[in-house]
DRENLUMFI-463478 format. One record per atom (N, C-alpha, C, O, CB): atom name; x, z, y. Coordinates in pm, whole numbers. Glycine has a CB too. Example, Ala and Ser with C-alpha at 12.3 -4.5 7.8 and 13.67 -1.06 7.14 Angstrom:
<sites>
   atom        u        w        v
      N     1319      780     -569
     CA     1230      780     -450
      C     1320      780     -330
      O     1424      846     -332
     CB     1131      905     -447
      N     1285      708     -225
     CA     1367      714     -106
      C     1290      787        3
      O     1341      804      114
     CB     1408      572      -60
</sites>
This chain:
<sites>
   atom        u        w        v
      N       16     1503     1699
     CA       54     1598     1583
      C      159     1533     1508
      O      157     1412     1482
     CB      -67     1634     1484
      N      262     1625     1470
     CA      376     1581     1384
      C      365     1659     1261
      O      313     1771     1262
     CB      517     1601     1451
      N      412     1605     1151
     CA      393     1667     1018
      C      515     1667      945
      O      600     1582      971
     CB      291     1599      939
      N      535     1757      853
     CA      632     1755      744
      C      557     1771      610
      O      469     1856      598
     CB      739     1869      762
      N      592     1687      510
     CA      520     1693      384
      C      626     1728      268
      O      737     1675      264
     CB      443     1551      356
      N      587     1812      186
     CA      668     1849       68
      C      650     1719      -32
      O      570     1627      -13
     CB      612     2000       -1
      N      734     1728     -134
     CA      734     1616     -229
      C      599     1596     -307
      O      567     1490     -360
     CB      848     1637     -330
      N      522     1711     -308
     CA      388     1692     -374
      C      288     1608     -296
      O      190     1555     -350
     CB      326     1826     -399
      N      316     1598     -169
     CA      223     1524      -83
      C      292     1405       -9
      O      247     1362       97
     CB      161     1619       20
      N      395     1358      -67
     CA      472     1250        1
      C      391     1117       17
      O      408     1042      113
     CB      602     1220      -80
      N      309     1096      -75
     CA      217      980      -63
      C      115      983       47
      O       84      880      107
     CB      146      963     -186
      N       57     1112       76
     CA      -24     1140      183
      C       54     1123      304
      O        5     1065      401
     CB      -82     1271      173
      N      190     1176      307
     CA      271     1167      421
      C      299     1010      465
      O      311      974      582
     CB      403     1245      389
      N      308      929      355
     CA      343      786      392
      C      217      724      459
      O      225      647      554
     CB      388      698      258
      N      108      760      407
     CA      -30      709      476
      C      -41      770      613
      O      -88      700      703
     CB     -168      752      389
      N       -9      878      635
     CA       -3      937      779
      C       82      860      855
      O       50      838      972
     CB       44     1082      788
      N      195      812      806
     CA      292      727      878
      C      221      583      907
      O      235      525     1015
     CB      432      709      786
      N      144      534      803
     CA       78      407      824
      C      -18      429      940
      O      -32      341     1024
     CB        4      356      693
      N      -83      542      946
     CA     -181      571     1059
      C     -111      585     1195
      O     -176      584     1300
     CB     -260      702     1030
      N       18      598     1190
     CA       87      604     1315
      C      154      750     1353
      O      208      770     1461
     CB      -15      561     1422
      N      142      848     1252
     CA      184      974     1286
      C      333      995     1239
      O      381      937     1142
     CB       90     1075     1225
      N      399     1085     1319
     CA      544     1114     1297
      C      541     1214     1179
      O      490     1326     1191
     CB      621     1176     1435
      N      600     1166     1060
     CA      594     1254      939
      C      731     1254      873
      O      784     1151      831
     CB      483     1203      836
      N      786     1372      865
     CA      902     1397      800
      C      872     1423      647
      O      792     1509      612
     CB      973     1511      869
      N      942     1345      560
     CA      926     1367      411
      C     1061     1394      367
      O     1148     1307      375
     CB      861     1242      331
      N     1086     1511      319
     CA     1212     1552      267
      C     1240     1513      132
      O     1145     1490       58
     CB     1225     1687      275
      N     1360     1503       90
     CA     1398     1462      -33
      C     1330     1543     -151
      O     1312     1663     -135
     CB     1542     1468      -37
      N     1295     1486     -261
     CA     1238     1565     -370
      C     1342     1677     -409
      O     1463     1657     -410
     CB     1203     1471     -496
      N     1284     1789     -438
     CA     1369     1904     -479
      C     1420     1990     -362
      O     1497     2084     -378
     CB     1489     1852     -556
      N     1370     1951     -239
     CA     1407     2025     -122
      C     1364     2176     -134
      O     1254     2197     -185
     CB     1342     1958        2
      N     1431     2271      -96
     CA     1394     2409     -109
      C     1286     2442       -2
      O     1285     2388      109
     CB     1519     2501      -94
      N     1195     2532      -43
     CA     1099     2574       50
      C     1156     2622      189
      O     1098     2593      293
     CB     1021     2680      -12
      N     1258     2689      186
     CA     1310     2745      302
      C     1346     2629      409
      O     1322     2643      529
     CB     1433     2831      262
      N     1401     2520      358
     CA     1424     2400      440
      C     1304     2344      493
      O     1301     2310      611
     CB     1491     2298      366
      N     1196     2330      411
     CA     1071     2274      471
      C     1009     2366      587
      O      964     2317      691
     CB      964     2255      356
      N     1010     2494      563
     CA      965     2584      668
      C     1057     2583      793
      O     1008     2578      906
     CB      956     2724      611
      N     1186     2587      771
     CA     1281     2580      890
      C     1268     2446      968
      O     1263     2451     1091
     CB     1431     2597      842
      N     1263     2337      908
     CA     1236     2216      973
      C     1107     2206     1044
      O     1100     2157     1156
     CB     1244     2114      883
      N     1001     2254      978
     CA      863     2248     1042
      C      879     2336     1178
      O      842     2290     1287
     CB      738     2313      935
      N      930     2451     1166
     CA      942     2543     1281
      C     1017     2480     1390
      O      970     2462     1502
     CB     1009     2673     1242
      N     1147     2443     1350
     CA     1234     2383     1454
      C     1198     2265     1524
      O     1240     2245     1638
     CB     1351     2356     1403
      N     1116     2177     1458
     CA     1062     2052     1515
      C      915     2059     1544
      O      850     1957     1566
     CB     1086     1938     1423
      N      860     2181     1545
     CA      723     2190     1581
      C      625     2104     1505
      O      543     2034     1563
     CB      712     2159     1718
      N      636     2112     1375
     CA      555     2028     1282
      C      460     2111     1203
      O      484     2226     1167
     CB      644     1949     1188
      N      347     2043     1177
     CA      255     2098     1078
      C      307     2078      943
      O      347     1965      912
     CB      120     2038     1089
      N      312     2177      854
     CA      381     2164      722
      C      254     2145      630
      O      166     2232      630
     CB      482     2301      678
      N      245     2031      553
     CA      143     2001      462
      C      207     2017      315
      O      312     1962      284
     CB       85     1854      492
      N      140     2090      237
     CA      176     2124      103
      C       58     2154       10
      O      -50     2188       59
     CB      266     2239      107
      N       75     2143     -123
     CA      -14     2184     -211
      C       39     2288     -299
      O      -17     2313     -406
     CB      -62     2078     -280
      N      160     2358     -255
     CA      237     2451     -335
      C      199     2589     -285
      O      233     2629     -173
     CB      394     2425     -326
      N      132     2656     -367
     CA       67     2785     -329
      C      197     2889     -302
      O      184     2981     -222
     CB      -42     2841     -458
      N      310     2869     -369
     CA      419     2961     -348
      C      466     2946     -197
      O      512     3043     -136
     CB      538     2932     -452
      N      453     2832     -144
     CA      502     2812       -6
      C      416     2904       83
      O      468     2953      183
     CB      492     2656       39
      N      297     2927       54
     CA      205     3024      142
      C      268     3167      139
      O      244     3248      228
     CB       43     3033       82
      N      348     3194       36
     CA      400     3331       24
      C      507     3356      122
      O      531     3473      151
     CB      451     3358     -113
      N      572     3261      176
     CA      668     3268      283
      C      615     3318      413
      O      540     3245      476
     CB      724     3141      305
      N      644     3427      456
     CA      598     3493      581
      C      612     3387      695
      O      514     3371      768
     CB      685     3630      613
      N      718     3318      715
     CA      742     3234      822
      C      652     3098      820
      O      634     3024      917
     CB      890     3203      820
      N      600     3081      692
     CA      523     2942      677
      C      385     2963      721
      O      321     2867      764
     CB      519     2883      523
      N      334     3079      716
     CA      184     3099      738
      C      132     3031      869
      O       25     2971      861
     CB      150     3256      745
      N      192     3035      975
     CA      139     2977     1105
      C      165     2830     1103
      O      109     2761     1188
     CB      206     3043     1233
      N      242     2778     1017
     CA      273     2631     1019
      C      196     2556      903
      O      170     2436      912
     CB      433     2610     1002
      N      162     2631      797
     CA      118     2563      684
      C      -30     2517      670
      O     -122     2593      700
     CB      150     2643      581
      N      -48     2411      630
     CA     -193     2357      584
      C     -179     2335      444
      O     -123     2234      402
     CB     -244     2217      655
      N     -228     2426      365
     CA     -229     2429      216
      C     -338     2344      167
      O     -452     2379      198
     CB     -245     2571      161
      N     -322     2237       93
     CA     -422     2146       48
      C     -434     2159     -103
      O     -332     2146     -171
     CB     -391     2004       90
      N     -548     2181     -155
     CA     -580     2176     -289
      C     -645     2046     -329
      O     -764     2025     -306
     CB     -663     2288     -321
      N     -563     1956     -390
     CA     -614     1823     -408
      C     -527     1752     -524
      O     -414     1787     -556
     CB     -608     1742     -268
      N     -590     1659     -573
     CA     -526     1571     -683
      C     -548     1417     -638
      O     -662     1377     -613
     CB     -598     1603     -839
      N     -452     1343     -631
     CA     -463     1207     -591
      C     -478     1178     -445
      O     -518     1270     -372
     CB     -571     1152     -657
      N     -452     1068     -396
     CA     -441     1027     -259
      C     -583     1048     -189
      O     -584     1112      -84
     CB     -391      876     -252
      N     -687     1005     -233
     CA     -821     1004     -169
      C     -868     1154     -166
      O     -925     1197      -66
     CB     -929      906     -251
      N     -845     1229     -267
     CA     -883     1366     -266
      C     -792     1446     -162
      O     -842     1537      -96
     CB     -870     1425     -412
      N     -669     1415     -149
     CA     -583     1489      -51
      C     -618     1442      101
      O     -602     1521      194
     CB     -423     1461      -87
      N     -664     1315      120
     CA     -706     1274      251
      C     -832     1348      277
      O     -846     1398      389
     CB     -724     1120      263
      N     -925     1360      190
     CA    -1053     1439      208
      C    -1026     1592      241
      O    -1090     1653      326
     CB    -1140     1428       74
      N     -933     1642      170
     CA     -890     1783      194
      C     -833     1807      321
      O     -858     1911      383
     CB     -794     1826       97
      N     -750     1708      369
     CA     -682     1716      499
      C     -788     1701      610
      O     -784     1774      710
     CB     -570     1605      512
      N     -882     1607      594
     CA     -993     1588      685
      C    -1081     1713      701
      O    -1139     1741      805
     CB    -1077     1474      638
      N    -1085     1782      596
     CA    -1173     1898      609
      C    -1103     2006      699
      O    -1164     2082      773
     CB    -1209     1957      465
      N     -966     2003      682
     CA     -894     2115      754
      C     -855     2082      887
      O     -832     2176      963
     CB     -774     2156      684
      N     -843     1957      930
     CA     -802     1920     1065
      C     -849     1791     1093
      O     -869     1710     1003
     CB     -659     1925     1085
      N     -872     1761     1236
     CA     -918     1635     1286
      C     -820     1515     1289
      O     -753     1493     1390
     CB     -965     1657     1417
      N     -812     1446     1190
     CA     -709     1341     1176
      C     -779     1215     1223
      O     -889     1179     1181
     CB     -653     1326     1024
      N     -705     1151     1315
     CA     -744     1017     1360
      C     -666      909     1274
      O     -553      872     1305
     CB     -712     1001     1517
      N     -728      866     1171
     CA     -655      773     1078
      C     -631      642     1148
      O     -558      559     1093
     CB     -736      748      944
      N     -692      614     1278
     CA     -667      493     1349
      C     -575      520     1465
      O     -576      444     1562
     CB     -795      430     1394
      N     -497      626     1457
     CA     -425      678     1568
      C     -334      562     1633
      O     -350      527     1750
     CB     -339      802     1518
      N     -246      512     1556
     CA     -160      390     1602
      C     -115      316     1476
      O        2      312     1439
     CB      -26      435     1691
      N     -212      261     1415
     CA     -176      196     1272
      C      -61      105     1281
      O      -53       24     1373
     CB     -298      111     1210
      N       31      115     1187
     CA      137       23     1151
      C      226       15     1271
      O      267      -92     1315
     CB       83     -119     1108
      N      254      133     1324
     CA      349      141     1440
      C      473      218     1399
      O      564      233     1481
     CB      283      210     1564
      N      482      267     1275
     CA      597      340     1230
      C      642      276     1082
      O      564      224     1003
     CB      558      503     1223
      N      768      290     1065
     CA      827      252      940
      C      788      334      827
      O      817      454      832
     CB      967      253      949
      N      721      284      714
     CA      664      367      617
      C      786      422      534
      O      771      522      465
     CB      556      288      529
      N      904      358      541
     CA     1022      408      464
      C     1082      525      530
      O     1100      631      471
     CB     1128      299      447
      N     1115      504      661
     CA     1208      606      736
      C     1143      669      855
      O     1207      754      915
     CB     1338      537      788
      N     1015      636      898
     CA      936      705      992
      C      981      657     1133
      O      924      709     1229
     CB      950      860      973
      N     1069      570     1155
     CA     1118      519     1284
      C      998      440     1349
      O      923      372     1279
     CB     1251      424     1265
      N      984      451     1480
     CA      888      365     1546
      C      934      223     1534
      O     1053      194     1547
     CB      869      405     1694
      N      841      135     1509
     CA      876      -10     1499
      C      885      -87     1626
      O      817      -50     1721
     CB      779      -77     1418
      N      966     -196     1638
     CA      984     -275     1754
      C      914     -412     1701
      O      888     -440     1584
     CB     1150     -287     1801
      N      891     -485     1808
     CA      845     -635     1776
      C      977     -702     1747
      O     1080     -675     1809
     CB      761     -716     1907
      N      971     -795     1646
     CA     1091     -863     1598
      C     1121     -975     1688
      O     1033    -1044     1738
     CB     1075     -914     1456
      N     1251     -992     1710
     CA     1295    -1095     1797
      C     1295    -1234     1708
      O     1263    -1235     1589
     CB     1445    -1055     1859
      N     1335    -1345     1778
     CA     1346    -1472     1712
      C     1435    -1467     1585
      O     1400    -1517     1478
     CB     1401    -1573     1808
      N     1550    -1405     1606
     CA     1651    -1402     1510
      C     1594    -1319     1379
      O     1608    -1360     1263
     CB     1783    -1336     1576
      N     1535    -1210     1411
     CA     1476    -1132     1304
      C     1363    -1205     1231
      O     1349    -1191     1109
     CB     1424    -1003     1359
      N     1287    -1279     1301
     CA     1172    -1350     1242
      C     1214    -1459     1150
      O     1146    -1495     1055
     CB     1083    -1408     1348
      N     1339    -1514     1184
     CA     1392    -1623     1089
      C     1422    -1563      956
      O     1443    -1638      861
     CB     1523    -1692     1145
      N     1426    -1429      941
     CA     1453    -1373      809
      C     1336    -1360      716
      O     1346    -1321      600
     CB     1510    -1244      825
      N     1218    -1398      778
     CA     1096    -1384      703
      C     1093    -1494      586
      O     1157    -1598      601
     CB      971    -1399      801
      N     1027    -1473      479
     CA     1003    -1574      376
      C      931    -1690      451
      O      853    -1668      544
     CB      916    -1515      250
      N      960    -1813      405
     CA      893    -1934      464
      C      745    -1917      484
      O      700    -1928      598
     CB      914    -2054      376
      N      669    -1893      388
     CA      517    -1873      399
      C      488    -1774      513
      O      405    -1805      599
     CB      453    -1815      258
      N      550    -1658      518
     CA      514    -1554      614
      C      568    -1602      748
      O      506    -1569      849
     CB      572    -1411      574
      N      675    -1674      758
     CA      723    -1715      891
      C      622    -1805      963
      O      608    -1801     1085
     CB      858    -1788      878
      N      547    -1891      878
     CA      450    -1982      942
      C      320    -1910      971
      O      250    -1950     1065
     CB      423    -2105      852
      N      285    -1812      902
     CA      153    -1752      927
      C      144    -1619      997
      O       38    -1582     1047
     CB       88    -1736      805
      N      259    -1544     1002
     CA      258    -1415     1068
      C      248    -1422     1212
      O      336    -1482     1274
     CB      375    -1342     1036
      N      152    -1368     1274
     CA      141    -1370     1419
      C      212    -1252     1482
      O      268    -1265     1591
     CB       -5    -1371     1461
      N      212    -1132     1416
     CA      293    -1026     1466
      C      390     -980     1354
      O      351     -962     1238
     CB      203     -910     1517
      N      520     -961     1394
     CA      624     -924     1298
      C      699     -809     1370
      O      750     -819     1482
     CB      723    -1050     1259
      N      698     -699     1292
     CA      773     -580     1346
      C      911     -554     1265
      O      924     -588     1147
     CB      677     -447     1336
      N     1001     -498     1331
     CA     1133     -464     1289
      C     1169     -313     1298
      O     1148     -252     1403
     CB     1227     -542     1368
      N     1222     -256     1194
     CA     1260     -126     1191
      C     1412     -123     1231
      O     1497     -172     1158
     CB     1231      -65     1053
      N     1441      -65     1347
     CA     1573      -64     1400
      C     1674       23     1309
      O     1796        4     1307
     CB     1566      -10     1546
      N     1608      120     1238
     CA     1698      207     1156
      C     1727      156     1013
      O     1843      153      970
     CB     1637      346     1145
      N     1623      115      941
     CA     1647       64      796
      C     1645      -80      797
      O     1664     -138      690
     CB     1540      113      693
      N     1623     -151      914
     CA     1641     -301      932
      C     1538     -367      840
      O     1571     -471      784
     CB     1794     -352      895
      N     1428     -321      821
     CA     1330     -398      752
      C     1228     -465      835
      O     1194     -416      942
     CB     1266     -318      660
      N     1177     -578      789
     CA     1076     -643      854
      C      939     -612      808
      O      924     -590      688
     CB     1098     -776      846
      N      835     -608      891
     CA      695     -580      849
      C      617     -683      922
      O      629     -703     1043
     CB      645     -430      882
      N      525     -754      833
     CA      437     -844      901
      C      290     -832      837
      O      268     -777      729
     CB      496     -993      891
      N      193     -891      917
     CA       56     -881      882
      C       35     -971      763
      O       73    -1088      772
     CB      -36     -916      999
      N      -23     -927      653
     CA      -55    -1006      542
      C     -185     -952      480
      O     -239     -857      537
     CB       61    -1007      441
      N     -237    -1002      375
     CA     -355     -953      319
      C     -351     -804      280
      O     -448     -729      283
     CB     -386    -1035      203
      N     -229     -771      244
     CA     -218     -615      209
      C     -241     -531      341
      O     -284     -416      331
     CB      -61     -575      144
      N     -218     -578      446
     CA     -236     -500      570
      C     -388     -489      586
      O     -442     -381      609
     CB     -165     -570      701
      N     -452     -599      574
     CA     -607     -585      580
      C     -664     -494      485
      O     -760     -427      524
     CB     -675     -713      556
      N     -620     -478      360
     CA     -667     -379      277
      C     -624     -236      315
      O     -697     -138      294
     CB     -627     -410      146
      N     -505     -229      371
     CA     -465      -91      414
      C     -550      -52      532
      O     -596       63      540
     CB     -310      -83      454
      N     -573     -140      620
     CA     -654     -106      738
      C     -793      -72      707
      O     -853       10      776
     CB     -655     -216      832
      N     -848     -132      605
     CA     -988      -97      557
      C     -990       35      506
      O    -1087      107      528
     CB    -1040     -191      451
      N     -874       83      426
     CA     -871      223      379
      C     -862      316      496
      O     -927      421      500
     CB     -753      247      283
      N     -777      276      596
     CA     -767      371      721
      C     -901      381      791
      O     -937      488      841
     CB     -657      318      828
      N     -973      275      796
     CA    -1105      287      856
      C    -1213      361      793
      O    -1299      420      859
     CB    -1153      168      875
      N    -1208      360      643
     CA    -1290      435      565
      C    -1270      581      598
      O    -1360      657      634
     CB    -1266      406      425
      N    -1138      615      580
     CA    -1092      764      603
      C    -1132      810      740
      O    -1184      919      759
     CB     -931      783      588
      N    -1105      720      841
     CA    -1146      753      983
      C    -1289      784      991
      O    -1326      887     1046
     CB    -1115      639     1081
      N    -1377      698      937
     CA    -1518      724      943
      C    -1555      851      871
      O    -1636      928      921
     CB    -1594      612      886
      N    -1495      875      752
     CA    -1529     1000      682
      C    -1484     1125      771
      O    -1559     1221      786
     CB    -1457     1004      537
      N    -1368     1118      825
     CA    -1336     1232      916
      C    -1419     1247     1033
      O    -1456     1359     1069
     CB    -1203     1222      963
      N    -1451     1140     1096
     CA    -1546     1150     1207
      C    -1680     1196     1180
      O    -1738     1265     1264
     CB    -1559     1029     1266
      N    -1736     1165     1068
     CA    -1860     1218     1023
      C    -1852     1365      985
      O    -1949     1438     1004
     CB    -1908     1140      910
      N    -1739     1412      932
     CA    -1722     1549      892
      C    -1708     1625     1018
      O    -1774     1729     1024
     CB    -1601     1570      799
      N    -1639     1594     1116
     CA    -1605     1670     1236
      C    -1731     1655     1334
      O    -1749     1743     1418
     CB    -1464     1615     1303
      N    -1804     1563     1327
     CA    -1922     1544     1412
      C    -2022     1645     1353
      O    -2085     1719     1429
     CB    -1979     1387     1412
      N    -2037     1650     1224
     CA    -2135     1741     1158
      C    -2095     1897     1187
      O    -2177     1987     1206
     CB    -2137     1709      994
      N    -1958     1911     1186
     CA    -1909     2051     1211
      C    -1937     2092     1348
      O    -1973     2208     1367
     CB    -1759     2064     1185
      N    -1926     2004     1455
     CA    -1950     2036     1585
      C    -2097     2056     1615
      O    -2136     2147     1687
     CB    -1893     1937     1668
      N    -2181     1964     1556
     CA    -2322     1969     1582
      C    -2394     2095     1520
      O    -2502     2139     1559
     CB    -2383     1841     1530
      N    -2318     2147     1415
     CA    -2381     2271     1362
      C    -2311     2398     1404
      O    -2312     2500     1336
     CB    -2386     2268     1212
      N    -2247     2385     1523
     CA    -2191     2507     1584
      C    -2058     2559     1510
      O    -2019     2675     1526
     CB    -2302     2621     1581
      N    -1993     2471     1430
     CA    -1884     2524     1357
      C    -1752     2467     1416
      O    -1655     2448     1342
     CB    -1899     2490     1207
      N    -1748     2442     1547
     CA    -1634     2388     1606
      C    -1526     2496     1617
      O    -1563     2610     1589
     CB    -1669     2329     1738
      N    -1408     2478     1650
     CA    -1301     2579     1641
      C    -1326     2689     1726
      O    -1281     2797     1687
     CB    -1171     2525     1672
      N    -1394     2686     1843
     CA    -1424     2801     1914
      C    -1549     2885     1887
      O    -1587     2978     1958
     CB    -1427     2764     2038
      N    -1609     2839     1774
     CA    -1742     2907     1748
      C    -1706     3040     1659
      O    -1615     3044     1577
     CB    -1852     2800     1665
      N    -1782     3133     1687
     CA    -1756     3268     1614
      C    -1874     3298     1531
      O    -1869     3391     1451
     CB    -1730     3392     1716
      N    -1979     3226     1543
     CA    -2100     3260     1474
      C    -2206     3142     1462
      O    -2168     3029     1494
     CB    -2162     3378     1546
      N    -2316     3158     1425
     CA    -2419     3059     1424
      C    -2450     2998     1549
      O    -2439     3067     1651
     CB    -2534     3111     1374
      N    -2488     2875     1556
     CA    -2526     2807     1679
      C    -2647     2859     1737
      O    -2692     2811     1841
     CB    -2543     2665     1657
</sites>
C-alpha cells in the first residue's frame, strides 16, 4: 500500500513511513485537487480528516476519511478502516523525505557523533536528503509504539474475521 496524507494527518503519515510504507506528504496548504490528482496518478490511498475532500467526486474511490484527534486516535481510526501492518518494514524509509534508506558506508559512518559511532551497530543513510539514522534508545521507544499499534490492529482484524465481518462477508456468519 502507498499513501498520500494531507496536512491534517502528516504526523500519521510520518509514522506510516517509520513502519516502512511509501507515504507522500504534500506541503501545508496544498489544494485538495492536487491531493486527489497525485493519489490517482500514483495509485495511492488518500488519508484525510477533511470532510470537504469527500465532496470531490474523483476522491471517493481513493479516500479513507478518518475522524480522529491526536496520533493514537488517528492510528486507531486507521486500524479500524484498513489492515495496517505497523511492522511492515520498520525504519526502512527516511522520515523526512520518504526515500528508502541505504546502509551507511564507512565514510558516512564517520559523520556520526562520537558516542553514536562507537555504539551504533546499524547506521542508515538517506541518499536524497543525506541524513544519517542509527539505532538509539529513541528507536527502541518508537519500535515499542509500532508493536503496540500492530497488536491492536491484529486483534481488531482477527475479531472482525472471526465474527464473519471480513471484506467478503455480506451478512452474519
